[in-house]
ZAMARGU-4260 file (C-alpha; in steps of 0.2 Angstrom, whole numbers, plus 5000, padded with zeros to 4 digits):
<rodrens>
0) 5631/5653/5373 | 5620/5661/5359 | 5626/5660/5341 | 5620/5676/5334 | 5607/5692/5340
5) 5593/5694/5327 | 5580/5707/5324 | 5563/5701/5319 | 5554/5713/5307 | 5537/5706/5307
10) 5519/5715/5307 | 5510/5698/5310 | 5513/5697/5331 | 5508/5678/5331 | 5521/5673/5316
15) 5533/5685/5324 | 5531/5677/5342 | 5533/5659/5334 | 5550/5663/5325 | 5555/5672/5341
20) 5553/5655/5350 | 5559/5643/5335 | 5575/5655/5336 | 5578/5652/5353 | 5576/5634/5352
25) 5590/5636/5338 | 5600/5647/5352 | 5599/5662/5341 | 5597/5678/5353 | 5583/5689/5348
30) 5586/5708/5350 | 5569/5713/5346 | 5554/5714/5335 | 5546/5728/5325 | 5531/5728/5315
35) 5537/5741/5302 | 5551/5746/5289 | 5554/5764/5297 | 5554/5755/5315 | 5567/5743/5310
40) 5579/5756/5304 | 5578/5764/5320 | 5580/5748/5330 | 5596/5744/5319 | 5604/5760/5322
45) 5600/5761/5341 | 5606/5742/5343 | 5614/5734/5328 | 5610/5713/5327 | 5620/5701/5318
50) 5606/5699/5305 | 5589/5704/5300 | 5574/5692/5296 | 5565/5703/5285 | 5546/5700/5280
55) 5541/5710/5263 | 5523/5716/5267 | 5524/5727/5283 | 5513/5740/5290 | 5519/5760/5286
60) 5524/5766/5270 | 5539/5759/5269 | 5538/5741/5265 | 5552/5726/5269 | 5562/5728/5253
65) 5565/5745/5254 | 5569/5745/5273 | 5582/5730/5268 | 5589/5740/5256 | 5594/5753/5266
70) 5600/5740/5280 | 5611/5734/5267 | 5617/5749/5261 | 5619/5761/5278 | 5623/5748/5290
75) 5630/5732/5281 | 5619/5720/5290 | 5615/5704/5281 | 5595/5702/5278 | 5586/5687/5276
80) 5568/5689/5269 | 5555/5677/5277 | 5539/5680/5266 | 5525/5671/5259 | 5525/5681/5243
85) 5531/5672/5226 | 5527/5685/5215 | 5542/5688/5201 | 5539/5706/5201 | 5542/5706/5219
90) 5556/5695/5218 | 5566/5706/5204 | 5565/5721/5217 | 5571/5710/5231 | 5585/5705/5221
95) 5591/5722/5219 | 5593/5724/5239 | 5606/5708/5238 | 5597/5698/5251 | 5607/5684/5260
100) 5594/5672/5258 | 5574/5668/5257 | 5564/5657/5270 | 5547/5654/5262 | 5532/5654/5275
105) 5526/5641/5281 | 5545/5635/5284 | 5553/5620/5295 | 5566/5625/5309 | 5580/5617/5299
110) 5576/5628/5285 | 5577/5644/5294 | 5592/5638/5304 | 5601/5635/5287 | 5596/5651/5280
115) 5602/5660/5295 | 5617/5649/5295 | 5622/5652/5276 | 5618/5671/5278 | 5628/5674/5293
120) 5642/5663/5284 | 5641/5672/5267 | 5640/5690/5277 | 5656/5686/5285 | 5665/5679/5270
125) 5661/5695/5261 | 5669/5704/5276 | 5684/5692/5273 | 5684/5694/5254 | 5687/5714/5258
130) 5701/5711/5268 | 5719/5710/5261 | 5723/5696/5247 | 5737/5689/5258 | 5724/5688/5273
135) 5712/5678/5262 | 5725/5666/5255 | 5732/5660/5272 | 5712/5659/5278 | 5709/5648/5263
140) 5726/5636/5267 | 5721/5635/5284 | 5704/5629/5282 | 5698/5612/5280 | 5685/5617/5269
145) 5689/5618/5252 | 5687/5635/5243 | 5683/5635/5225 | 5682/5648/5211 | 5672/5645/5195
150) 5670/5655/5177 | 5654/5660/5174 | 5652/5646/5162 | 5657/5634/5176 | 5676/5630/5174
155) 5688/5629/5188 | 5699/5643/5190 | 5704/5642/5208 | 5703/5628/5220 | 5711/5629/5238
160) 5726/5617/5242 | 5716/5607/5255 | 5707/5600/5239 | 5723/5587/5240 | 5718/5582/5259
165) 5700/5583/5255 | 5698/5572/5240 | 5715/5567/5234 | 5717/5578/5219 | 5733/5589/5217
170) 5725/5608/5215 | 5735/5611/5198 | 5728/5596/5189 | 5711/5601/5190 | 5711/5618/5184
175) 5702/5621/5169 | 5688/5606/5173 | 5669/5608/5177 | 5662/5604/5193 | 5655/5587/5186
180) 5672/5581/5189 | 5668/5580/5208 | 5650/5573/5208 | 5648/5556/5209 | 5628/5556/5204
185) 5624/5560/5186 | 5606/5566/5195 | 5618/5578/5206 | 5627/5583/5190 | 5611/5587/5182
190) 5606/5599/5196 | 5621/5608/5197 | 5623/5612/5178 | 5605/5620/5182 | 5608/5628/5197
195) 5624/5638/5193 | 5617/5648/5178 | 5601/5652/5188 | 5614/5660/5203 | 5622/5669/5187
200) 5606/5676/5182 | 5596/5680/5201 | 5614/5685/5208 | 5608/5675/5224 | 5620/5664/5237
205) 5613/5647/5242 | 5618/5630/5246 | 5619/5614/5238 | 5622/5595/5243 | 5628/5581/5233
210) 5639/5566/5233 | 5658/5570/5230 | 5668/5559/5220 | 5687/5558/5228 | 5701/5552/5219
215) 5705/5537/5228 | 5692/5535/5242 | 5674/5529/5243 | 5661/5545/5238 | 5655/5555/5254
220) 5642/5568/5254 | 5647/5587/5253 | 5638/5603/5255 | 5644/5619/5243 | 5640/5635/5248
225) 5640/5646/5232 | 5640/5665/5230 | 5643/5675/5214 | 5658/5688/5213 | 5653/5704/5206
230) 5663/5717/5200 | 5656/5733/5193 | 5639/5725/5197 | 5644/5710/5185 | 5648/5693/5189
235) 5666/5689/5186 | 5664/5672/5195 | 5656/5660/5207 | 5664/5656/5224 | 5660/5640/5232
240) 5664/5631/5248 | 5666/5613/5250 | 5663/5606/5267 | 5662/5587/5271 | 5645/5584/5279
245) 5646/5566/5279 | 5644/5563/5298 | 5630/5575/5297 | 5622/5565/5284 | 5624/5549/5294
250) 5618/5557/5308 | 5602/5562/5300 | 5599/5545/5293 | 5603/5539/5311 | 5588/5550/5317
255) 5578/5546/5303 | 5579/5528/5305 | 5577/5532/5323 | 5561/5542/5320 | 5555/5527/5309
260) 5557/5514/5321 | 5550/5524/5334 | 5534/5529/5323 | 5531/5510/5317 | 5534/5503/5336
265) 5520/5517/5341 | 5509/5514/5326 | 5508/5495/5330 | 5510/5494/5348 | 5496/5488/5358
270) 5495/5500/5368 | 5488/5518/5368 | 5502/5530/5365 | 5503/5549/5363 | 5511/5566/5363
275) 5503/5582/5370 | 5512/5597/5368 | 5514/5611/5381 | 5498/5621/5373 | 5487/5606/5376
280) 5487/5600/5358 | 5489/5580/5355 | 5502/5578/5342 | 5503/5559/5341 | 5492/5547/5344
285) 5494/5529/5340 | 5482/5518/5331 | 5477/5506/5344 | 5467/5522/5354 | 5454/5517/5341
290) 5454/5499/5348 | 5452/5505/5366 | 5441/5519/5363 | 5433/5517/5347 | 5439/5534/5343
295) 5452/5536/5329 | 5469/5546/5332 | 5461/5561/5322 | 5447/5563/5334 | 5459/5566/5348
300) 5472/5578/5339 | 5456/5587/5330 | 5447/5590/5347 | 5459/5591/5364 | 5443/5591/5376
305) 5440/5573/5369 | 5450/5566/5383 | 5441/5573/5395 | 5425/5566/5390 | 5432/5550/5388
310) 5437/5547/5405 | 5423/5541/5418 | 5415/5555/5426 | 5419/5547/5442 | 5438/5546/5439
315) 5440/5566/5433 | 5449/5570/5450 | 5461/5556/5450 | 5466/5559/5432 | 5467/5579/5436
320) 5478/5577/5450 | 5489/5567/5441 | 5491/5579/5426 | 5492/5596/5439 | 5508/5586/5446
325) 5523/5598/5444 | 5533/5590/5430 | 5550/5586/5434 | 5562/5576/5424 | 5554/5558/5431
330) 5540/5548/5426 | 5524/5551/5435 | 5518/5536/5444 | 5505/5525/5435 | 5487/5527/5439
335) 5473/5515/5434 | 5455/5523/5430 | 5442/5519/5418 | 5435/5526/5402 | 5419/5527/5392
340) 5421/5520/5374 | 5412/5526/5359 | 5399/5513/5360 | 5396/5518/5380 | 5407/5502/5386
345) 5415/5506/5402 | 5434/5499/5403 | 5450/5501/5413 | 5466/5508/5409 | 5483/5509/5416
350) 5491/5525/5412 | 5508/5531/5413 | 5517/5548/5407 | 5532/5557/5407 | 5537/5575/5403
355) 5549/5578/5388 | 5562/5591/5388 | 5575/5598/5373 | 5594/5599/5377 | 5590/5617/5381
360) 5578/5612/5394 | 5564/5619/5386 | 5547/5610/5391 | 5541/5599/5375 | 5526/5592/5383
365) 5521/5576/5390 | 5523/5557/5380 | 5511/5543/5389 | 5503/5528/5386 | 5486/5520/5391
370) 5486/5501/5392 | 5471/5492/5390 | 5468/5482/5408 | 5451/5477/5408 | 5454/5458/5408
375) 5465/5461/5421 | 5454/5472/5431 | 5441/5458/5429 | 5451/5444/5435 | 5457/5454/5449
380) 5439/5458/5453 | 5436/5438/5452 | 5452/5433/5461 | 5445/5445/5475 | 5428/5438/5475
385) 5435/5421/5476 | 5447/5423/5491 | 5432/5432/5499 | 5420/5417/5495 | 5435/5405/5502
390) 5437/5415/5519 | 5418/5417/5521 | 5418/5397/5517 | 5431/5394/5530 | 5421/5404/5542
395) 5406/5393/5538 | 5415/5377/5541 | 5420/5383/5560 | 5402/5388/5563 | 5394/5373/5558
400) 5405/5364/5565 | 5402/5372/5583 | 5385/5372/5579 | 5383/5354/5577 | 5393/5353/5593
405) 5379/5362/5602 | 5366/5352/5593 | 5374/5338/5598 | 5371/5343/5616 | 5352/5350/5612
410) 5347/5336/5602 | 5355/5321/5613 | 5348/5329/5630 | 5331/5331/5622 | 5331/5311/5616
415) 5338/5307/5634 | 5324/5316/5643 | 5312/5308/5631 | 5318/5291/5638 | 5317/5295/5654
420) 5300/5304/5653 | 5283/5295/5654 | 5274/5294/5640 | 5260/5303/5634 | 5251/5311/5620
425) 5257/5329/5627 | 5275/5324/5631 | 5277/5317/5613 | 5269/5332/5605 | 5282/5345/5614
430) 5297/5332/5609 | 5292/5330/5593 | 5291/5350/5590 | 5309/5350/5598 | 5316/5338/5588
435) 5308/5346/5573 | 5316/5360/5575 | 5334/5354/5579 | 5333/5344/5564 | 5329/5359/5555
440) 5343/5368/5563 | 5354/5352/5557 | 5349/5356/5539 | 5355/5373/5541 | 5372/5366/5545
445) 5371/5354/5530 | 5370/5370/5519 | 5382/5379/5529 | 5394/5363/5526 | 5389/5363/5508
450) 5395/5380/5505 | 5410/5377/5516 | 5412/5365/5501 | 5410/5349/5511 | 5398/5336/5516
455) 5400/5325/5500 | 5396/5309/5510 | 5388/5298/5496 | 5397/5300/5479 | 5388/5288/5467
460) 5388/5287/5449 | 5373/5299/5442 | 5365/5301/5426 | 5360/5319/5429 | 5346/5320/5416
465) 5337/5304/5426 | 5341/5311/5444 | 5334/5327/5438 | 5316/5318/5432 | 5316/5307/5449
470) 5320/5322/5460 | 5307/5335/5453 | 5292/5325/5460 | 5299/5329/5477 | 5304/5347/5474
475) 5288/5352/5465 | 5278/5358/5482 | 5290/5370/5484 | 5286/5378/5470 | 5273/5392/5467
480) 5255/5385/5459 | 5257/5394/5445 | 5276/5388/5440 | 5278/5376/5429 | 5295/5366/5424
485) 5299/5361/5409 | 5314/5349/5404 | 5325/5346/5389 | 5338/5334/5390 | 5351/5328/5376
490) 5360/5313/5379 | 5371/5316/5394 | 5387/5308/5401 | 5387/5301/5420 | 5394/5311/5435
495) 5402/5306/5452 | 5391/5315/5466 | 5382/5314/5481 | 5362/5312/5478 | 5359/5322/5495
500) 5369/5337/5489 | 5363/5337/5469 | 5346/5336/5478 | 5350/5352/5489 | 5357/5361/5474
505) 5343/5359/5461 | 5331/5364/5477 | 5340/5380/5480 | 5341/5385/5460 | 5324/5381/5458
510) 5318/5391/5473 | 5328/5405/5469 | 5320/5407/5450 | 5304/5402/5459 | 5305/5418/5469
515) 5309/5428/5454 | 5293/5423/5445 | 5282/5434/5457 | 5268/5431/5444 | 5271/5413/5439
520) 5278/5406/5423 | 5289/5394/5417 | 5306/5386/5422 | 5317/5376/5408 | 5330/5364/5414
525) 5341/5357/5400 | 5356/5346/5402 | 5370/5342/5389 | 5388/5337/5387 | 5400/5351/5386
530) 5419/5351/5381 | 5428/5364/5389 | 5444/5370/5379 | 5461/5383/5384 | 5451/5398/5377
535) 5435/5394/5387 | 5446/5389/5403 | 5455/5406/5402 | 5441/5417/5399 | 5431/5409/5414
540) 5443/5407/5430 | 5439/5393/5441 | 5434/5379/5426 | 5448/5367/5421 | 5448/5361/5402
545) 5439/5345/5400 | 5422/5335/5398 | 5408/5341/5407 | 5389/5338/5411 | 5381/5357/5408
550) 5364/5357/5419 | 5355/5375/5413 | 5340/5382/5424 | 5331/5396/5415 | 5318/5407/5420
555) 5308/5423/5414 | 5309/5431/5430 | 5311/5449/5434 | 5331/5446/5431 | 5344/5453/5443
560) 5358/5469/5442 | 5376/5468/5441 | 5377/5471/5458 | 5364/5457/5464 | 5372/5447/5453
565) 5389/5448/5460 | 5385/5443/5478 | 5371/5429/5474 | 5383/5416/5481 | 5387/5425/5497
570) 5377/5416/5514 | 5362/5426/5520 | 5362/5437/5503 | 5345/5441/5499 | 5334/5453/5492
575) 5317/5449/5500 | 5321/5450/5519 | 5336/5449/5531 | 5341/5431/5538 | 5337/5420/5523
580) 5347/5417/5508 | 5359/5400/5511 | 5351/5392/5496 | 5363/5399/5481 | 5378/5400/5496
585) 5376/5381/5496 | 5373/5379/5479 | 5390/5387/5475 | 5398/5375/5489 | 5392/5359/5482
590) 5396/5363/5464 | 5415/5369/5470 | 5415/5353/5481 | 5411/5343/5466 | 5425/5351/5457
595) 5413/5361/5446 | 5408/5377/5441 | 5393/5389/5442 | 5387/5405/5433 | 5373/5415/5434
600) 5368/5426/5418 | 5356/5439/5421 | 5350/5456/5417 | 5334/5466/5426 | 5317/5461/5416
605) 5326/5447/5404 | 5325/5434/5419 | 5340/5422/5424 | 5351/5409/5418 | 5361/5398/5430
610) 5374/5387/5421 | 5381/5371/5430 | 5397/5363/5424 | 5400/5345/5432 | 5415/5335/5429
615) 5407/5319/5417 | 5415/5302/5419 | 5417/5288/5406 | 5408/5273/5408 | 5424/5262/5409
620) 5429/5274/5424 | 5411/5272/5433 | 5411/5265/5450 | 5400/5259/5462 | 5395/5273/5475
625) 5400/5275/5492 | 5389/5268/5506 | 5379/5281/5515 | 5384/5285/5532 | 5366/5294/5537
630) 5357/5282/5544 | 5337/5281/5547 | 5330/5281/5565 | 5331/5262/5567 | 5329/5250/5584
635) 5342/5254/5598 | 5356/5241/5599 | 5362/5237/5616 | 5379/5230/5620 | 5395/5228/5630
640) 5413/5235/5632 | 5424/5249/5634 | 5423/5264/5623 | 5436/5278/5626 | 5428/5294/5619
645) 5440/5307/5616 | 5431/5324/5616 | 5434/5341/5623 | 5417/5349/5623 | 5409/5346/5640
650) 5390/5346/5636 | 5394/5332/5621 | 5405/5322/5634 | 5392/5322/5645 | 5378/5317/5633
655) 5386/5304/5622 | 5393/5298/5639 | 5374/5295/5645 | 5370/5288/5628 | 5383/5276/5628
660) 5380/5268/5647 | 5361/5267/5643 | 5365/5256/5629 | 5377/5247/5639 | 5395/5252/5637
665) 5408/5257/5650 | 5414/5274/5645 | 5431/5284/5648 | 5432/5301/5643 | 5450/5310/5638
670) 5447/5329/5634 | 5465/5331/5627 | 5474/5321/5614 | 5487/5318/5628 | 5475/5310/5640
675) 5469/5298/5626 | 5487/5292/5623 | 5490/5291/5642 | 5473/5281/5645 | 5478/5270/5629
680) 5496/5265/5636 | 5490/5262/5654 | 5473/5256/5653 | 5474/5238/5660 | 5459/5231/5653
685) 5453/5230/5634 | 5447/5246/5625 | 5435/5240/5612 | 5432/5256/5601 | 5437/5275/5602
690) 5426/5288/5598 | 5438/5301/5590 | 5434/5321/5589 | 5445/5330/5577 | 5446/5347/5584
695) 5455/5344/5602 | 5463/5357/5612 | 5480/5350/5609 | 5483/5337/5596 | 5474/5338/5579
700) 5463/5322/5576 | 5476/5317/5559 | 5490/5318/5571 | 5484/5307/5586 | 5477/5293/5577
705) 5494/5286/5573 | 5498/5290/5590 | 5483/5279/5596 | 5487/5265/5586 | 5504/5264/5591
710) 5498/5263/5608 | 5487/5249/5603 | 5486/5242/5588 | 5469/5234/5589 | 5461/5249/5592
715) 5444/5252/5580 | 5441/5269/5579 | 5425/5280/5574 | 5428/5298/5569 | 5415/5310/5576
720) 5414/5328/5571 | 5404/5343/5569 | 5414/5344/5551 | 5408/5335/5535 | 5418/5319/5529
725) 5428/5330/5518 | 5445/5336/5524 | 5453/5329/5541 | 5441/5316/5543 | 5442/5308/5526
730) 5461/5307/5529 | 5459/5299/5546 | 5448/5285/5537 | 5460/5283/5524 | 5475/5280/5536
735) 5464/5266/5543 | 5450/5272/5554 | 5434/5260/5552 | 5419/5273/5552 | 5413/5291/5553
740) 5399/5298/5562 | 5394/5316/5561 | 5385/5329/5576 | 5373/5329/5579 | 5368/5310/5580
745) 5355/5301/5588 | 5356/5287/5600 | 5350/5274/5584 | 5361/5281/5576 | 5375/5278/5587
750) 5371/5262/5593 | 5370/5256/5574 | 5387/5263/5571 | 5394/5254/5584 | 5387/5239/5581
755) 5393/5239/5563 | 5410/5243/5568 | 5412/5231/5583 | 5405/5217/5572
</rodrens>
């Protein structure tokens, strides 16, 4: 419901429109907007408003003061001047028209609202005063507010009976006192002393707030509306209306504190908070925007187009669609997008915003928040990469297992053919070529298993600097003639590692550096102890706090861009040509298998640095290295006895059975775990040894082993698998199995392994 209908007399269209919007927000109706005094008279006559907001300087021959005088005298409609004039002559002219208030441009909504409310109230009071004295007295008695009449010198001539309930005073007892009796603050009292004489001079009404001093209660805030009373154009008294505004002051103070809390929270929040007006202006930006974007709050508020500049070009469409959503009253769904900071850095932010409405449903704009999620995005990408690498590693391990089974059939058959064929130089050359290809494929499966984080066969205590110096002469033939290797070592701790895999790791990294330096150059290898703390571990997912030996290999080659660096550890990723590139993937798996961490730092044209962190062991914890399981080619050892072979691959069964029979053993083959248990339980004779595969169609080797031992407790078992010794094979060995042999194996290696276990 509208509080009053108001006519705006203003020749500046923009100011008039702003005033209209303000009045609407304050729940006042606007009967019209006219630019001149002449038109204001016509409009008032045709459609009388409740009040006129009058500018002094207007277009046309009649200014605002003259128009206000006629409106006041002819139509008895209150006029409030809204002007930027402060000239004394102009004010003196304006006084004659008996305006109901002044509002100086520019003004706050609250100031305008107060002036209008006071003017309307004053006008209402004037009408009431013109009514009969009896009606006036009845009205005064019924009011909760206190009516006071002062003499021109400030003494109380009259005070309404409501002062009893209002302040605890008997009306008769305070007559003759001045207003200072009711004012608790000396400052407010002095202000009142200055204000009332001014009202006598200017004939103006107004309002004044002060802390009221009741008789037997705590002081509270009141507002008095003062109006000079004229008789024969002379002020005979000043009438006041005292109103309790303690609740309003409490609400204002609560709102002020709330606003202060909001501003404090917004100013100190880690997120970038903002408020955008309906016209697109940024009316508030929190200081955190400078930390996130490099631009201060003023930059956004002075340049609304800056936000579009900050948003990454590839994400403009996402942000545009988000802001184009029809604004209901619900918070819009969060979106993530990239920004370009003042320094040119690309960062991720998470954005959420909400439309803001007034009590009357007016749309006031949007408030929102941008949170810096760059670190989270990096961790998500690293986690996604880690999951991808783990999935590929699982695939690589499976491929290596199947490949080794196939190689077992191929290489075993070649060896059997070689033994059955007549000797000859041409024959030996062909068999050597086939064996060479087989061993080359076997090395590829070693790399696959290394990437799959398996194959740590012989962990030993290694002093990394000594190991590098001993290994470099073996690897030098793989480097270009124009490439030289420099070493710089500090005193480093021991590590526990598989020497063969460490050699594979060093070769992979050196080969990568060698290929990056097409015109030759130097490769620098350093090693030093490093203590990794919690902060370093948090910033670099994948490494745990602790003591490490850091091996660094640096080259001055062509370097890598970000995309190449991100894919360097993926199997068969290469910048050369398709089909190569297992080396760095194997390096990644070897480092991970040794509980280490590997990082590549590189930029195009600035070379590459590979940093490898391997856990250090103290001198007191050093242990003797495990015995090797890969044996050199030796003389065949024949034997006798019965061997139960548990294997599901037909070609592996045929080749291994032929090898065992040629070595003098009797062979029983079981293709499933169930068959193996049945043979162990029902065979009448002695079973000297079990060759146990891990991957069977019905029972996992880890579960089958205790079932076999239950059937015959004297079993000796050699675990045989295309997988590495790590994982399920190690679990079976820890449970009591005697040894491990990895496919593909030679007849000599098999005979030596059986001899070792049976003896």
